[in-house]
PDB file as gemmi writes it, atoms N, CA and C in Angstrom:
CRYST1    1.000    1.000    1.000  90.00  90.00  90.00 P 1                      
ATOM      1  N   LEU A   1     -63.435  87.199-172.911  1.00  0.00           N  
ATOM      2  CA  LEU A   1     -62.281  86.905-172.075  1.00  0.00           C  
ATOM      3  C   LEU A   1     -62.000  88.126-171.204  1.00  0.00           C  
ATOM      4  N   PHE A   2     -61.940  87.928-169.908  1.00  0.00           N  
ATOM      5  CA  PHE A   2     -61.648  89.017-168.995  1.00  0.00           C  
ATOM      6  C   PHE A   2     -60.158  89.359-169.045  1.00  0.00           C  
ATOM      7  N   GLY A   3     -59.850  90.657-168.976  1.00  0.00           N  
ATOM      8  CA  GLY A   3     -58.467  91.108-169.034  1.00  0.00           C  
ATOM      9  C   GLY A   3     -57.609  90.513-167.933  1.00  0.00           C  
ATOM     10  N   GLY A   4     -58.170  90.367-166.734  1.00  0.00           N  
ATOM     11  CA  GLY A   4     -57.417  89.792-165.614  1.00  0.00           C  
ATOM     12  C   GLY A   4     -57.049  88.336-165.854  1.00  0.00           C  
ATOM     13  N   THR A   5     -57.943  87.605-166.481  1.00  0.00           N  
ATOM     14  CA  THR A   5     -57.652  86.210-166.821  1.00  0.00           C  
ATOM     15  C   THR A   5     -56.523  86.144-167.840  1.00  0.00           C  
ATOM     16  N   LEU A   6     -56.587  87.021-168.842  1.00  0.00           N  
ATOM     17  CA  LEU A   6     -55.527  87.055-169.852  1.00  0.00           C  
ATOM     18  C   LEU A   6     -54.189  87.422-169.212  1.00  0.00           C  
ATOM     19  N   MET A   7     -54.190  88.368-168.276  1.00  0.00           N  
ATOM     20  CA  MET A   7     -52.940  88.739-167.599  1.00  0.00           C  
ATOM     21  C   MET A   7     -52.357  87.560-166.827  1.00  0.00           C  
ATOM     22  N   ALA A   8     -53.209  86.759-166.198  1.00  0.00           N  
ATOM     23  CA  ALA A   8     -52.723  85.580-165.478  1.00  0.00           C  
ATOM     24  C   ALA A   8     -52.086  84.597-166.452  1.00  0.00           C  
ATOM     25  N   TRP A   9     -52.700  84.407-167.615  1.00  0.00           N  
ATOM     26  CA  TRP A   9     -52.142  83.495-168.616  1.00  0.00           C  
ATOM     27  C   TRP A   9     -50.819  84.034-169.163  1.00  0.00           C  
ATOM     28  N   ILE A  10     -50.736  85.360-169.369  1.00  0.00           N  
ATOM     29  CA  ILE A  10     -49.490  85.976-169.833  1.00  0.00           C  
ATOM     30  C   ILE A  10     -48.394  85.753-168.797  1.00  0.00           C  
ATOM     31  N   ASP A  11     -48.724  85.975-167.534  1.00  0.00           N  
ATOM     32  CA  ASP A  11     -47.746  85.773-166.457  1.00  0.00           C  
ATOM     33  C   ASP A  11     -47.246  84.332-166.462  1.00  0.00           C  
ATOM     34  N   GLU A  12     -48.152  83.384-166.607  1.00  0.00           N  
ATOM     35  CA  GLU A  12     -47.770  81.977-166.604  1.00  0.00           C  
ATOM     36  C   GLU A  12     -46.876  81.634-167.798  1.00  0.00           C  
ATOM     37  N   ALA A  13     -47.239  82.114-168.986  1.00  0.00           N  
ATOM     38  CA  ALA A  13     -46.427  81.841-170.177  1.00  0.00           C  
ATOM     39  C   ALA A  13     -45.038  82.462-170.042  1.00  0.00           C  
ATOM     40  N   CYS A  14     -44.981  83.700-169.555  1.00  0.00           N  
ATOM     41  CA  CYS A  14     -43.699  84.398-169.438  1.00  0.00           C  
ATOM     42  C   CYS A  14     -42.809  83.797-168.350  1.00  0.00           C  
ATOM     43  N   VAL A  15     -43.389  83.377-167.233  1.00  0.00           N  
ATOM     44  CA  VAL A  15     -42.562  82.802-166.176  1.00  0.00           C  
ATOM     45  C   VAL A  15     -41.981  81.462-166.624  1.00  0.00           C  
ATOM     46  N   LEU A  16     -42.744  80.667-167.364  1.00  0.00           N  
ATOM     47  CA  LEU A  16     -42.205  79.409-167.895  1.00  0.00           C  
ATOM     48  C   LEU A  16     -41.061  79.687-168.862  1.00  0.00           C  
ATOM     49  N   TYR A  17     -41.239  80.701-169.713  1.00  0.00           N  
ATOM     50  CA  TYR A  17     -40.181  81.087-170.646  1.00  0.00           C  
ATOM     51  C   TYR A  17     -38.943  81.557-169.879  1.00  0.00           C  
ATOM     52  N   ALA A  18     -39.150  82.407-168.858  1.00  0.00           N  
ATOM     53  CA  ALA A  18     -38.026  82.927-168.066  1.00  0.00           C  
ATOM     54  C   ALA A  18     -37.289  81.798-167.347  1.00  0.00           C  
ATOM     55  N   MET A  19     -38.024  80.836-166.797  1.00  0.00           N  
ATOM     56  CA  MET A  19     -37.392  79.698-166.121  1.00  0.00           C  
ATOM     57  C   MET A  19     -36.477  78.931-167.072  1.00  0.00           C  
ATOM     58  N   CYS A  20     -36.969  78.700-168.280  1.00  0.00           N  
ATOM     59  CA  CYS A  20     -36.166  77.963-169.266  1.00  0.00           C  
ATOM     60  C   CYS A  20     -34.934  78.762-169.687  1.00  0.00           C  
ATOM     61  N   GLN A  21     -35.100  80.058-169.921  1.00  0.00           N  
ATOM     62  CA  GLN A  21     -33.993  80.892-170.365  1.00  0.00           C  
ATOM     63  C   GLN A  21     -32.945  81.071-169.267  1.00  0.00           C  
ATOM     64  N   MET A  22     -33.401  81.232-168.030  1.00  0.00           N  
ATOM     65  CA  MET A  22     -32.493  81.470-166.914  1.00  0.00           C  
ATOM     66  C   MET A  22     -32.012  80.164-166.276  1.00  0.00           C  
ATOM     67  N   GLN A  23     -32.593  79.055-166.675  1.00  0.00           N  
ATOM     68  CA  GLN A  23     -32.248  77.724-166.166  1.00  0.00           C  
ATOM     69  C   GLN A  23     -32.362  77.641-164.644  1.00  0.00           C  
ATOM     70  N   THR A  24     -33.506  78.119-164.144  1.00  0.00           N  
ATOM     71  CA  THR A  24     -33.800  78.047-162.715  1.00  0.00           C  
ATOM     72  C   THR A  24     -35.304  78.074-162.513  1.00  0.00           C  
ATOM     73  N   ARG A  25     -35.747  77.481-161.397  1.00  0.00           N  
ATOM     74  CA  ARG A  25     -37.164  77.534-161.037  1.00  0.00           C  
ATOM     75  C   ARG A  25     -37.446  78.689-160.081  1.00  0.00           C  
ATOM     76  N   ARG A  26     -36.405  79.363-159.637  1.00  0.00           N  
ATOM     77  CA  ARG A  26     -36.535  80.441-158.659  1.00  0.00           C  
ATOM     78  C   ARG A  26     -36.758  81.766-159.374  1.00  0.00           C  
ATOM     79  N   VAL A  27     -37.984  81.990-159.805  1.00  0.00           N  
ATOM     80  CA  VAL A  27     -38.351  83.180-160.563  1.00  0.00           C  
ATOM     81  C   VAL A  27     -39.588  83.810-159.925  1.00  0.00           C  
ATOM     82  N   VAL A  28     -39.563  85.126-159.745  1.00  0.00           N  
ATOM     83  CA  VAL A  28     -40.691  85.852-159.157  1.00  0.00           C  
ATOM     84  C   VAL A  28     -41.047  87.006-160.087  1.00  0.00           C  
ATOM     85  N   THR A  29     -42.341  87.172-160.348  1.00  0.00           N  
ATOM     86  CA  THR A  29     -42.797  88.287-161.173  1.00  0.00           C  
ATOM     87  C   THR A  29     -42.609  89.579-160.395  1.00  0.00           C  
ATOM     88  N   LEU A  30     -41.902  90.536-160.990  1.00  0.00           N  
ATOM     89  CA  LEU A  30     -41.655  91.825-160.350  1.00  0.00           C  
ATOM     90  C   LEU A  30     -42.615  92.890-160.870  1.00  0.00           C  
ATOM     91  N   LYS A  31     -42.802  92.939-162.199  1.00  0.00           N  
ATOM     92  CA  LYS A  31     -43.568  94.054-162.769  1.00  0.00           C  
ATOM     93  C   LYS A  31     -44.149  93.684-164.124  1.00  0.00           C  
ATOM     94  N   PHE A  32     -45.364  94.156-164.372  1.00  0.00           N  
ATOM     95  CA  PHE A  32     -45.972  94.136-165.700  1.00  0.00           C  
ATOM     96  C   PHE A  32     -45.860  95.538-166.268  1.00  0.00           C  
ATOM     97  N   SER A  33     -45.448  95.650-167.526  1.00  0.00           N  
ATOM     98  CA  SER A  33     -45.474  96.959-168.171  1.00  0.00           C  
ATOM     99  C   SER A  33     -46.907  97.232-168.600  1.00  0.00           C  
ATOM    100  N   GLU A  34     -47.087  98.284-169.338  1.00  0.00           N  
ATOM    101  CA  GLU A  34     -48.401  98.612-169.875  1.00  0.00           C  
ATOM    102  C   GLU A  34     -48.934  97.422-170.670  1.00  0.00           C  
ATOM    103  N   VAL A  35     -50.087  96.922-170.271  1.00  0.00           N  
ATOM    104  CA  VAL A  35     -50.719  95.812-170.984  1.00  0.00           C  
ATOM    105  C   VAL A  35     -51.682  96.428-171.989  1.00  0.00           C  
ATOM    106  N   LEU A  36     -51.399  96.218-173.267  1.00  0.00           N  
ATOM    107  CA  LEU A  36     -52.262  96.759-174.312  1.00  0.00           C  
ATOM    108  C   LEU A  36     -53.210  95.666-174.784  1.00  0.00           C  
ATOM    109  N   LEU A  37     -54.488  95.827-174.454  1.00  0.00           N  
ATOM    110  CA  LEU A  37     -55.518  94.897-174.899  1.00  0.00           C  
ATOM    111  C   LEU A  37     -56.054  95.444-176.220  1.00  0.00           C  
ATOM    112  N   LYS A  38     -55.543  94.927-177.323  1.00  0.00           N  
ATOM    113  CA  LYS A  38     -55.805  95.512-178.633  1.00  0.00           C  
ATOM    114  C   LYS A  38     -57.129  95.081-179.257  1.00  0.00           C  
ATOM    115  N   MET A  39     -57.512  93.822-179.077  1.00  0.00           N  
ATOM    116  CA  MET A  39     -58.742  93.300-179.652  1.00  0.00           C  
ATOM    117  C   MET A  39     -59.333  92.282-178.684  1.00  0.00           C  
ATOM    118  N   PRO A  40     -60.637  92.050-178.766  1.00  0.00           N  
ATOM    119  CA  PRO A  40     -61.228  91.036-177.888  1.00  0.00           C  
ATOM    120  C   PRO A  40     -60.930  89.629-178.381  1.00  0.00           C  
ATOM    121  N   ALA A  41     -60.878  88.714-177.457  1.00  0.00           N  
ATOM    122  CA  ALA A  41     -60.821  87.292-177.796  1.00  0.00           C  
ATOM    123  C   ALA A  41     -62.238  86.773-177.691  1.00  0.00           C  
ATOM    124  N   HIS A  42     -62.627  85.934-178.625  1.00  0.00           N  
ATOM    125  CA  HIS A  42     -63.990  85.426-178.653  1.00  0.00           C  
ATOM    126  C   HIS A  42     -64.020  83.978-178.177  1.00  0.00           C  
ATOM    127  N   GLN A  43     -65.173  83.555-177.692  1.00  0.00           N  
ATOM    128  CA  GLN A  43     -65.323  82.182-177.241  1.00  0.00           C  
ATOM    129  C   GLN A  43     -64.950  81.243-178.384  1.00  0.00           C  
ATOM    130  N   GLY A  44     -64.114  80.273-178.090  1.00  0.00           N  
ATOM    131  CA  GLY A  44     -63.667  79.314-179.098  1.00  0.00           C  
ATOM    132  C   GLY A  44     -62.332  79.656-179.718  1.00  0.00           C  
ATOM    133  N   ASP A  45     -61.836  80.898-179.519  1.00  0.00           N  
ATOM    134  CA  ASP A  45     -60.518  81.273-180.040  1.00  0.00           C  
ATOM    135  C   ASP A  45     -59.435  80.480-179.317  1.00  0.00           C  
ATOM    136  N   ILE A  46     -58.431  80.063-180.064  1.00  0.00           N  
ATOM    137  CA  ILE A  46     -57.245  79.453-179.483  1.00  0.00           C  
ATOM    138  C   ILE A  46     -56.182  80.533-179.461  1.00  0.00           C  
ATOM    139  N   LEU A  47     -55.585  80.756-178.300  1.00  0.00           N  
ATOM    140  CA  LEU A  47     -54.600  81.828-178.156  1.00  0.00           C  
ATOM    141  C   LEU A  47     -53.188  81.267-178.183  1.00  0.00           C  
ATOM    142  N   GLU A  48     -52.300  82.030-178.805  1.00  0.00           N  
ATOM    143  CA  GLU A  48     -50.894  81.662-178.921  1.00  0.00           C  
ATOM    144  C   GLU A  48     -50.074  82.755-178.235  1.00  0.00           C  
ATOM    145  N   PHE A  49     -49.222  82.359-177.299  1.00  0.00           N  
ATOM    146  CA  PHE A  49     -48.405  83.291-176.527  1.00  0.00           C  
ATOM    147  C   PHE A  49     -46.975  83.221-177.043  1.00  0.00           C  
ATOM    148  N   SER A  50     -46.458  84.341-177.530  1.00  0.00           N  
ATOM    149  CA  SER A  50     -45.084  84.407-178.040  1.00  0.00           C  
ATOM    150  C   SER A  50     -44.249  85.230-177.078  1.00  0.00           C  
ATOM    151  N   CYS A  51     -43.152  84.659-176.608  1.00  0.00           N  
ATOM    152  CA  CYS A  51     -42.275  85.338-175.651  1.00  0.00           C  
ATOM    153  C   CYS A  51     -40.903  85.545-176.265  1.00  0.00           C  
ATOM    154  N   GLN A  52     -40.308  86.700-175.977  1.00  0.00           N  
ATOM    155  CA  GLN A  52     -38.960  87.025-176.442  1.00  0.00           C  
ATOM    156  C   GLN A  52     -38.213  87.741-175.326  1.00  0.00           C  
ATOM    157  N   PRO A  53     -36.913  87.482-175.198  1.00  0.00           N  
ATOM    158  CA  PRO A  53     -36.136  88.218-174.192  1.00  0.00           C  
ATOM    159  C   PRO A  53     -35.938  89.661-174.638  1.00  0.00           C  
ATOM    160  N   VAL A  54     -36.004  90.571-173.683  1.00  0.00           N  
ATOM    161  CA  VAL A  54     -35.771  91.993-173.969  1.00  0.00           C  
ATOM    162  C   VAL A  54     -34.470  92.446-173.329  1.00  0.00           C  
ATOM    163  N   ARG A  55     -34.335  92.171-172.021  1.00  0.00           N  
ATOM    164  CA  ARG A  55     -33.140  92.553-171.275  1.00  0.00           C  
ATOM    165  C   ARG A  55     -32.820  91.474-170.254  1.00  0.00           C  
ATOM    166  N   ALA A  56     -31.546  91.265-170.044  1.00  0.00           N  
ATOM    167  CA  ALA A  56     -31.099  90.342-169.003  1.00  0.00           C  
ATOM    168  C   ALA A  56     -30.058  91.069-168.162  1.00  0.00           C  
ATOM    169  N   GLY A  57     -30.393  91.320-166.907  1.00  0.00           N  
ATOM    170  CA  GLY A  57     -29.460  91.968-165.997  1.00  0.00           C  
ATOM    171  C   GLY A  57     -28.905  90.963-165.010  1.00  0.00           C  
ATOM    172  N   LYS A  58     -28.242  91.475-163.971  1.00  0.00           N  
ATOM    173  CA  LYS A  58     -27.679  90.583-162.950  1.00  0.00           C  
ATOM    174  C   LYS A  58     -28.769  90.010-162.053  1.00  0.00           C  
ATOM    175  N   THR A  59     -29.831  90.801-161.817  1.00  0.00           N  
ATOM    176  CA  THR A  59     -30.884  90.332-160.914  1.00  0.00           C  
ATOM    177  C   THR A  59     -32.274  90.369-161.551  1.00  0.00           C  
ATOM    178  N   SER A  60     -32.372  90.730-162.811  1.00  0.00           N  
ATOM    179  CA  SER A  60     -33.694  90.785-163.449  1.00  0.00           C  
ATOM    180  C   SER A  60     -33.622  90.289-164.889  1.00  0.00           C  
ATOM    181  N   PHE A  61     -34.776  89.902-165.372  1.00  0.00           N  
ATOM    182  CA  PHE A  61     -34.911  89.394-166.739  1.00  0.00           C  
ATOM    183  C   PHE A  61     -36.241  89.907-167.273  1.00  0.00           C  
ATOM    184  N   THR A  62     -36.233  90.602-168.403  1.00  0.00           N  
ATOM    185  CA  THR A  62     -37.438  91.176-168.986  1.00  0.00           C  
ATOM    186  C   THR A  62     -37.842  90.391-170.223  1.00  0.00           C  
ATOM    187  N   VAL A  63     -39.133  90.044-170.272  1.00  0.00           N  
ATOM    188  CA  VAL A  63     -39.682  89.251-171.366  1.00  0.00           C  
ATOM    189  C   VAL A  63     -40.799  90.036-172.038  1.00  0.00           C  
ATOM    190  N   ALA A  64     -40.771  90.109-173.363  1.00  0.00           N  
ATOM    191  CA  ALA A  64     -41.868  90.699-174.132  1.00  0.00           C  
ATOM    192  C   ALA A  64     -42.819  89.582-174.517  1.00  0.00           C  
ATOM    193  N   CYS A  65     -44.114  89.850-174.406  1.00  0.00           N  
ATOM    194  CA  CYS A  65     -45.114  88.837-174.738  1.00  0.00           C  
ATOM    195  C   CYS A  65     -46.133  89.426-175.704  1.00  0.00           C  
ATOM    196  N   ALA A  66     -46.443  88.667-176.738  1.00  0.00           N  
ATOM    197  CA  ALA A  66     -47.506  89.016-177.685  1.00  0.00           C  
ATOM    198  C   ALA A  66     -48.499  87.861-177.693  1.00  0.00           C  
ATOM    199  N   VAL A  67     -49.769  88.187-177.653  1.00  0.00           N  
ATOM    200  CA  VAL A  67     -50.818  87.171-177.668  1.00  0.00           C  
ATOM    201  C   VAL A  67     -51.613  87.324-178.957  1.00  0.00           C  
ATOM    202  N   ASN A  68     -51.670  86.239-179.729  1.00  0.00           N  
ATOM    203  CA  ASN A  68     -52.391  86.226-181.005  1.00  0.00           C  
ATOM    204  C   ASN A  68     -53.397  85.096-181.006  1.00  0.00           C  
ATOM    205  N   THR A  69     -54.421  85.243-181.846  1.00  0.00           N  
ATOM    206  CA  THR A  69     -55.317  84.105-182.055  1.00  0.00           C  
ATOM    207  C   THR A  69     -54.644  83.177-183.045  1.00  0.00           C  
ATOM    208  N   LYS A  70     -54.857  81.898-182.872  1.00  0.00           N  
ATOM    209  CA  LYS A  70     -54.253  80.883-183.739  1.00  0.00           C  
ATOM    210  C   LYS A  70     -55.212  80.567-184.874  1.00  0.00           C  
ATOM    211  N   VAL A  71     -54.676  80.478-186.083  1.00  0.00           N  
ATOM    212  CA  VAL A  71     -55.482  80.112-187.245  1.00  0.00           C  
ATOM    213  C   VAL A  71     -55.674  78.602-187.238  1.00  0.00           C  
ATOM    214  N   VAL A  72     -56.927  78.169-187.226  1.00  0.00           N  
ATOM    215  CA  VAL A  72     -57.236  76.746-187.166  1.00  0.00           C  
ATOM    216  C   VAL A  72     -57.872  76.266-188.469  1.00  0.00           C  
ATOM    217  N   ALA A  73     -58.788  77.058-189.007  1.00  0.00           N  
ATOM    218  CA  ALA A  73     -59.532  76.644-190.199  1.00  0.00           C  
ATOM    219  C   ALA A  73     -59.207  77.571-191.368  1.00  0.00           C  
ATOM    220  N   PRO A  74     -59.368  77.068-192.591  1.00  0.00           N  
ATOM    221  CA  PRO A  74     -59.151  77.915-193.768  1.00  0.00           C  
ATOM    222  C   PRO A  74     -60.064  79.141-193.720  1.00  0.00           C  
ATOM    223  N   GLY A  75     -59.532  80.260-194.138  1.00  0.00           N  
ATOM    224  CA  GLY A  75     -60.300  81.500-194.149  1.00  0.00           C  
ATOM    225  C   GLY A  75     -60.158  82.333-192.894  1.00  0.00           C  
ATOM    226  N   GLU A  76     -59.636  81.750-191.833  1.00  0.00           N  
ATOM    227  CA  GLU A  76     -59.420  82.518-190.607  1.00  0.00           C  
ATOM    228  C   GLU A  76     -58.125  83.315-190.718  1.00  0.00           C  
ATOM    229  N   THR A  77     -58.064  84.414-189.997  1.00  0.00           N  
ATOM    230  CA  THR A  77     -56.831  85.197-189.935  1.00  0.00           C  
ATOM    231  C   THR A  77     -56.428  85.364-188.478  1.00  0.00           C  
ATOM    232  N   SER A  78     -55.145  85.433-188.254  1.00  0.00           N  
ATOM    233  CA  SER A  78     -54.628  85.651-186.915  1.00  0.00           C  
ATOM    234  C   SER A  78     -54.858  87.108-186.521  1.00  0.00           C  
ATOM    235  N   ARG A  79     -55.210  87.340-185.247  1.00  0.00           N  
ATOM    236  CA  ARG A  79     -55.392  88.695-184.732  1.00  0.00           C  
ATOM    237  C   ARG A  79     -54.502  88.876-183.508  1.00  0.00           C  
ATOM    238  N   ARG A  80     -53.867  90.039-183.389  1.00  0.00           N  
ATOM    239  CA  ARG A  80     -53.081  90.361-182.187  1.00  0.00           C  
ATOM    240  C   ARG A  80     -54.056  90.803-181.114  1.00  0.00           C  
ATOM    241  N   ILE A  81     -54.079  90.084-180.005  1.00  0.00           N  
ATOM    242  CA  ILE A  81     -55.002  90.350-178.906  1.00  0.00           C  
ATOM    243  C   ILE A  81     -54.396  91.328-177.890  1.00  0.00           C  
ATOM    244  N   ALA A  82     -53.125  91.083-177.523  1.00  0.00           N  
ATOM    245  CA  ALA A  82     -52.500  91.879-176.474  1.00  0.00           C  
ATOM    246  C   ALA A  82     -50.985  91.831-176.566  1.00  0.00           C  
ATOM    247  N   THR A  83     -50.342  92.834-175.982  1.00  0.00           N  
ATOM    248  CA  THR A  83     -48.886  92.872-175.858  1.00  0.00           C  
ATOM    249  C   THR A  83     -48.513  93.466-174.501  1.00  0.00           C  
ATOM    250  N   CYS A  84     -47.362  93.074-173.986  1.00  0.00           N  
ATOM    251  CA  CYS A  84     -46.833  93.679-172.756  1.00  0.00           C  
ATOM    252  C   CYS A  84     -45.423  93.176-172.523  1.00  0.00           C  
ATOM    253  N   GLU A  85     -44.762  93.718-171.509  1.00  0.00           N  
ATOM    254  CA  GLU A  85     -43.476  93.228-171.038  1.00  0.00           C  
ATOM    255  C   GLU A  85     -43.621  92.864-169.561  1.00  0.00           C  
ATOM    256  N   VAL A  86     -42.938  91.801-169.171  1.00  0.00           N  
ATOM    257  CA  VAL A  86     -42.971  91.339-167.792  1.00  0.00           C  
ATOM    258  C   VAL A  86     -41.535  91.250-167.291  1.00  0.00           C  
ATOM    259  N   VAL A  87     -41.296  91.788-166.095  1.00  0.00           N  
ATOM    260  CA  VAL A  87     -39.962  91.762-165.497  1.00  0.00           C  
ATOM    261  C   VAL A  87     -39.969  90.743-164.362  1.00  0.00           C  
ATOM    262  N   PHE A  88     -38.951  89.871-164.353  1.00  0.00           N  
ATOM    263  CA  PHE A  88     -38.786  88.854-163.313  1.00  0.00           C  
ATOM    264  C   PHE A  88     -37.506  89.111-162.555  1.00  0.00           C  
TER     265      PHE A  88                                                      
END                                                                             
């Protein structure tokens, strides 16, 4: 999985989360914080994007995102793939 592709998916997951939290479709990505690519994702991995609010200001909203592999079969373990914060 290319890092740029993962960043696009993170942006998409976070903007959908921000739209729901802010109750508006008028959201623009302002900034990505340090993107930590902790482990590789392998072909066939299912990724799970977890978003949490960090800060809500008058004109900005910051979302923390963690990307993990999803456990599908017995014996598999979840791995943290990446983390970052996105400001809208």
